[in-house]
C-alpha positions in Angstrom: -0.4 -25.2 -4.8 3.3 -25.4 -4.2 5.6 -22.7 -2.8 9.4 -23.2 -2.7 12.3 -21.0 -1.6 15.9 -22.1 -2.1 18.9 -20.0 -1.4 22.1 -19.3 0.5 22.8 -16.7 3.2 25.4 -15.4 5.6 24.5 -18.1 8.2 25.1 -21.0 5.8 27.6 -19.7 3.2 30.9 -17.8 3.3 31.0 -14.5 1.3 33.4 -16.1 -1.2 30.5 -18.3 -2.4 27.7 -15.7 -1.9 29.4 -13.3 -4.3 29.5 -15.9 -7.1 25.7 -16.0 -7.0 25.0 -12.3 -6.4 22.8 -10.5 -8.9 22.6 -6.8 -9.9 19.1 -5.4 -10.5 19.5 -5.7 -14.3 20.9 -9.2 -14.0 18.0 -10.3 -11.7 15.4 -9.0 -14.1 17.1 -10.8 -17.1 17.4 -14.0 -15.0 13.7 -13.9 -14.0 12.6 -13.5 -17.6 14.7 -16.4 -18.6 13.3 -18.6 -15.7 9.8 -17.7 -16.8 10.4 -18.5 -20.4 11.7 -22.0 -19.4 8.9 -22.6 -16.8 5.8 -20.6 -17.9 3.6 -22.3 -15.3 5.9 -21.2 -12.4 6.0 -17.8 -10.6 9.4 -16.5 -9.7 11.0 -13.7 -7.5 14.7 -13.3 -6.8 16.1 -11.6 -3.7 19.8 -10.8 -3.8 21.5 -8.7 -1.1 25.0 -8.7 0.5 23.8 -11.3 3.0 21.6 -13.6 0.9 20.6 -14.9 -2.5 17.1 -16.5 -2.6 14.8 -17.7 -5.3 11.1 -17.8 -4.5 8.8 -19.9 -6.7 5.2 -20.9 -6.8 3.1 -23.2 -9.0 -0.3 -24.8 -9.2 1.1 -28.3 -8.8 4.0 -30.2 -7.3 5.0 -31.4 -10.8 5.7 -27.9 -12.0 8.6 -27.4 -9.6 11.6 -29.6 -9.2 14.3 -28.5 -6.7 17.1 -29.8 -9.0 15.8 -27.7 -11.9 15.6 -24.6 -9.8 19.1 -25.1 -8.5 20.4 -25.5 -12.0 18.6 -22.3 -13.0 20.5 -20.4 -10.4 23.8 -22.0 -11.3 23.4 -21.4 -15.0 22.3 -17.8 -14.5 25.5 -17.0 -12.8 27.7 -19.3 -14.9 28.8 -21.4 -11.9 28.7 -25.1 -11.1 26.0 -26.4 -8.9 28.6 -28.2 -6.8 30.1 -24.8 -6.0 27.2 -24.1 -3.7 25.0 -27.2 -3.3 26.4 -28.0 0.2 25.4 -24.5 1.4 21.9 -24.5 -0.1 18.7 -24.5 2.0 15.2 -25.3 0.7 11.9 -24.4 2.3 8.4 -25.6 1.1 4.9 -24.2 1.5 4.2 -23.1 5.1 8.0 -23.1 5.9 8.7 -21.0 2.8 6.0 -18.5 3.7 7.3 -18.2 7.2 10.8 -17.8 5.9 10.0 -14.8 3.7 8.0 -13.1 6.5 11.0 -13.7 8.8 13.4 -12.3 6.3 11.4 -9.2 5.5 10.9 -8.4 9.2 14.7 -8.5 9.7 14.6 -11.5 12.2 16.8 -13.4 9.8 19.2 -10.5 9.2 22.7 -10.2 10.4 21.5 -7.2 12.3 18.1 -7.9 13.8 16.0 -4.8 13.7 17.7 -3.2 10.7 15.4 -1.4 8.3 17.2 -1.9 5.0 15.9 -5.4 4.3 12.3 -4.5 3.8 13.4 -2.0 1.1 15.4 -4.8 -0.5 12.4 -7.2 -0.4 10.2 -4.5 -2.0 12.8 -4.0 -4.7 12.9 -7.8 -5.2 9.1 -7.8 -5.7 9.3 -4.8 -8.1 11.9 -6.5 -10.2 9.6 -9.6 -10.4 6.8 -7.4 -11.6 9.0 -5.7 -14.1 10.1 -9.2 -15.5 6.4 -10.3 -15.5 7.6 -13.4 -13.6 5.2 -13.2 -10.6 1.5 -13.9 -10.3 -1.4 -14.3 -7.9 0.4 -16.6 -5.4 3.6 -14.6 -5.0 1.8 -11.3 -5.2 -0.3 -12.2 -2.2 2.7 -13.7 -0.4 4.9 -10.6 -0.8 2.1 -8.3 0.3 1.7 -10.5 3.4 5.4 -10.0 4.1 5.1 -6.3 3.8 2.1 -6.3 6.2 3.9 -8.5 8.7 7.0 -6.3 8.6 5.0 -3.1 9.1 3.1 -4.5 12.1 6.3 -5.8 13.7 8.1 -2.4 13.3 5.0 -0.5 14.6 3.9 -2.7 17.5 7.3 -4.0 18.9 10.5 -2.3 20.0 12.6 -4.6 17.8 13.9 -1.6 15.8 14.9 0.3 18.9 18.6 1.3 18.7 18.6 -0.5 15.3 21.7 -0.4 13.1 22.3 -1.5 9.5 25.3 -3.5 8.3 26.8 0.0 7.6 26.2 0.9 11.2 27.9 -2.3 12.4 30.9 -1.4 10.2 31.1 2.0 11.9 30.7 0.5 15.3 33.7 -1.8 14.5 35.8 1.2 13.5 34.8 3.1 16.6 36.0 0.2 18.8 39.4 0.1 17.0 40.2 3.8 17.3 40.8 5.6 20.5 39.3 8.8 19.1 37.5 8.0 15.8 36.4 11.7 15.5 39.9 12.6 14.4 40.2 9.8 11.9 40.5 10.5 8.2 37.8 8.4 6.5 37.4 7.4 2.8 34.0 6.0 1.8 34.1 4.1 -1.5 30.7 4.0 -3.2 27.9 6.5 -3.0 25.0 4.2 -3.3 22.5 3.4 -0.6 25.1 1.6 1.6 27.6 4.4 1.1 25.1 7.0 2.2 24.3 5.0 5.3 28.0 4.8 6.1 28.3 8.5 5.8 25.3 9.1 8.0 26.6 6.8 10.7 30.1 8.4 10.7 28.5 11.8 10.9 26.3 10.7 13.7 29.4 9.9 15.9 30.9 13.3 15.1 33.4 12.3 12.3 34.1 15.3 10.1 37.1 14.3 7.9 35.1 12.2 5.5 35.6 11.9 1.7 33.2 10.0 -0.5 34.3 8.7 -3.9 32.2 7.1 -6.6 32.6 6.1 -10.3 30.0 8.7 -11.1 31.5 11.9 -9.7 28.2 13.7 -9.6 26.7 11.1 -7.3 29.6 11.6 -4.9 29.1 15.4 -5.1 25.4 15.0 -4.3 26.1 12.9 -1.2 28.9 15.2 -0.1 26.7 18.3 -0.4 23.8 16.7 1.5 26.1 15.6 4.4 28.6 18.5 4.3 31.6 16.3 3.6 34.2 16.1 0.8 33.9 14.4 -2.6 36.6 13.2 -4.9 37.0 11.9 -8.5 37.5 8.2 -9.1 41.0 8.7 -10.4 42.1 10.2 -7.1 41.6 6.9 -5.3 45.3 6.0 -4.8 46.1 9.6 -3.6 43.3 9.4 -1.0 44.5 6.0 0.2 47.9 7.5 1.1 46.5 9.6 3.9 43.4 7.7 5.0 43.1 6.0 8.4 39.9 4.1 7.5 38.6 3.0 4.1 35.1 1.5 3.9 34.1 0.0 0.6 30.6 -0.7 -0.6 30.9 -0.1 -4.4 28.7 -2.2 -6.7 31.3 -3.9 -8.9 31.7 -7.4 -10.3 35.5 -7.6 -9.8 37.9 -6.6 -7.1 38.6 -2.8 -6.9 41.6 -3.4 -4.6 44.0 -6.3 -5.5 47.0 -7.3 -3.4 49.7 -6.2 -5.8 48.1 -2.8 -6.6 47.4 -2.2 -2.9 51.0 -3.1 -2.0 52.3 -0.4 -4.3 50.0 2.2 -2.5 51.2 1.1 0.9 54.8 1.7 0.0 54.1 5.4 -0.5 52.1 5.8 2.7 53.7 7.8 5.5 50.9 7.0 8.0 50.4 4.1 10.4 48.1 1.1 9.8 45.0 1.3 7.6 41.7 -0.1 8.6 39.8 -1.5 5.6 36.2 -2.6 5.9 34.6 -4.3 3.0 30.8 -4.6 3.2 30.2 -5.1 -0.5 29.0 -8.3 -2.1 30.7 -9.1 -4.5 33.7 -8.0 -2.4 35.7 -4.9 -3.3 38.9 -6.1 -1.6 40.8 -9.2 -2.8 41.1 -11.3 0.4 44.9 -11.5 0.1 45.1 -7.8 0.8 44.8 -8.8 4.5 48.2 -10.5 4.2 49.9 -7.1 3.7 51.6 -5.6 6.7 49.9 -2.5 8.0 46.4 -3.3 6.6 43.6 -4.6 8.8 40.9 -6.0 6.5 37.5 -6.9 7.7 34.9 -8.4 5.4 31.1 -8.5 5.9 31.4 -11.9 7.5 33.9 -10.6 10.1 31.3 -8.4 11.7 29.5 -11.2 13.4 30.7 -10.4 16.9 29.4 -6.9 16.8 26.2 -8.2 15.3 25.7 -10.6 18.2 25.8 -7.7 20.6 23.1 -6.1 18.6 20.9 -9.1 18.7 21.0 -9.3 22.5 19.5 -5.8 22.7 16.4 -7.1 20.9 15.8 -10.5 22.4 12.9 -9.3 24.5 10.9 -8.3 21.4 11.7 -11.2 19.2 9.0 -13.5 20.7 6.3 -11.0 19.9 7.6 -10.6 16.4 7.5 -14.3 15.9 3.9 -14.4 17.1 3.0 -11.9 14.4 4.8 -13.9 11.8 3.0 -17.0 12.8 -0.4 -15.2 12.6 0.3 -13.8 9.2 1.6 -17.1 7.9 -1.6 -18.8 9.0 -3.7 -16.2 7.4 -1.8 -16.6 4.1 -2.0 -20.4 4.2 -5.8 -20.2 4.8 -6.1 -18.0 1.7 -3.9 -20.3 -0.3 -5.8 -23.4 0.7 -9.2 -21.7 0.1 -8.0 -20.6 -3.4 -6.9 -24.2 -4.2 -10.3 -25.6 -3.3 -12.2 -22.6 -4.7 -13.2 -24.2 -8.0 -14.5 -27.2 -6.1 -16.5 -24.9 -3.7 -18.1 -23.3 -6.8 -19.0 -26.8 -8.1 -20.5 -27.6 -4.7 -22.6 -24.5 -4.7 -23.8 -25.3 -8.2 -24.7 -28.9 -7.2 -26.5 -27.8 -4.0 -28.4 -25.2 -5.9 -29.5 -27.7 -8.5 -30.7 -30.0 -5.8 -32.6 -27.1 -4.1 -34.2 -26.1 -7.4 -35.2 -29.6 -8.4 -36.7 -30.4 -5.1 -38.6 -27.1 -4.9 -40.0 -27.7 -8.4 -41.1 -31.2 -7.4 -42.8 -29.9 -4.3 -44.7 -27.1 -6.0 -46.7 -29.1 -8.5 -50.4 -29.5 -8.9 -52.5 -27.4 -6.5 -49.3 -26.4 -4.6 -48.1 -24.5 -7.6 -50.6 -21.7 -6.8 -49.7 -21.6 -3.1 -49.4 -18.1 -1.7 -46.3 -19.2 0.4 -44.3 -20.4 -2.6 -42.0 -17.4 -2.8 -41.4 -17.4 1.0 -40.8 -21.1 1.0 -38.2 -20.9 -1.8 -36.4 -18.1 -0.1 -36.3 -20.1 3.2 -35.0 -23.2 1.5 -32.3 -21.1 -0.2 -31.2 -19.8 3.2 -31.1 -23.2 4.7 -29.0 -24.6 1.8 -26.6 -21.7 1.9 -26.1 -22.1 5.7 -25.4 -25.8 5.3 -23.0 -25.0 2.5 -21.2 -22.5 4.7 -20.8 -25.2 7.4 -19.3 -27.5 4.8 -16.9 -24.9 3.5 -15.7 -23.9 7.0 -15.0 -27.6 7.7 -13.1 -27.9 4.4 -10.9 -25.0 5.4 -10.2 -26.7 8.8 -9.2 -29.9 6.9 -7.0 -27.9 4.6 -5.2 -26.1 7.4 -4.8 -29.3 9.6 -4.4 -32.0 7.0 -3.3 -30.2 3.9 -5.0 -28.8 0.8 -4.8 -32.2 -1.0 -6.9 -33.9 1.6 -9.4 -31.0 1.6 -9.6 -31.2 -2.2 -10.2 -35.0 -2.0 -13.0 -34.4 0.5 -14.5 -31.6 -1.6 -14.4 -33.7 -4.8 -16.3 -36.4 -3.0 -19.0 -34.0 -2.0 -19.3 -32.6 -5.5 -19.7 -36.1 -6.9 -22.4 -37.0 -4.4 -24.2 -33.8 -5.2 -24.1 -34.5 -8.9 -25.4 -38.1 -8.3 -28.3 -36.8 -6.2 -29.1 -34.1 -8.7 -28.7 -36.6 -11.6 -31.1 -39.2 -10.0 -33.5 -36.4 -9.3 -34.7 -38.3 -6.2 -34.3 -37.7 -2.5 -35.9 -40.7 -0.8 -38.2 -39.2 1.8 -41.5 -41.0 2.5 -44.4 -39.5 0.5 -42.8 -36.0 0.8 -43.1 -35.3 -2.9 -46.4 -37.0 -3.7 -48.8 -34.9 -5.5 -52.1 -34.0 -3.8 
């Protein structure tokens, strides 16, 4: 079996590159179907968030997965050149790939350690793979192991204490830059999950002058009603920017909402001071050159790292325990994977051992012994002995698989199967006079 994950994330890759590879939900499902049609023997899942884009793959043999082929799949699916992101790409195999997914789903690899949003995104990733029929037994088991690890970490450690999402970090930044943020006039662009989180965080710190705007007005109205804030229509955007102190954008769009020249025209009409703009969308909502304009202070998602580092320090004491859980769950999964790989060979071993038992029992119970009263008891006893010996063999094969790899375990199991077949084929176990007839 072979498991591979390749991807880019906020640690390795600037947002300008990440946004080129970002997938919407519909795009991801289409891409997964395309991947599966090109490589039917491979399982696929695709995780795309504002902080990472990762392709998870599994196959029954090493030959079915080539890293270069997978890299090209990602590039072609987004109409970009491989050279645009090759230097930022990381690749994990087998045990390391399993550990990586469990670490990601438990938020230990997140920009904000302890944030709860990532597990929902991983579950959505798995749901999309199921919708595209691109996953199978190996990845199904892997993702459920990730869900189990995440749940145990959140329930048995304090890693999520005082947790904040990326939206929370954005609000924390705004709070640090305003003497009294409760009086600030705030515009939230986008009423999706991230937009709602932004509103929740602003309301939590007693901000009341908040307006949410969304392409679908009803969505904005629903969020506004739930949180007792204002909503506006999309065509009121420029008007709202004239009076806003803070604009936080998280709209799901494929092109810039705010370009330098358009934004410059808006700024000329403003009668207020500077404008704090925080862009936590990927792809970005603000053209980076907007930051060149006088009076605008633009922060992208990659600019939040300092606040994030403060968050990480709050959780360092619990990270070790979380890592222990991830290691335990990784080992459990790899044991299952290795046992599944040698499973057919184990079945062949059982068949071979059973044939030897049956043949030798038949040889023993001949002549006058065939009428022995103890025949049934003897056959049952011999079956128990054979099963216990077989259990010892299987346990040792699992140890070999864990310590030396599934290929070595398969080689050893194949040898045992061949020996059992030879013995059963010869029909003779050379023991002095044991099978002589009376």
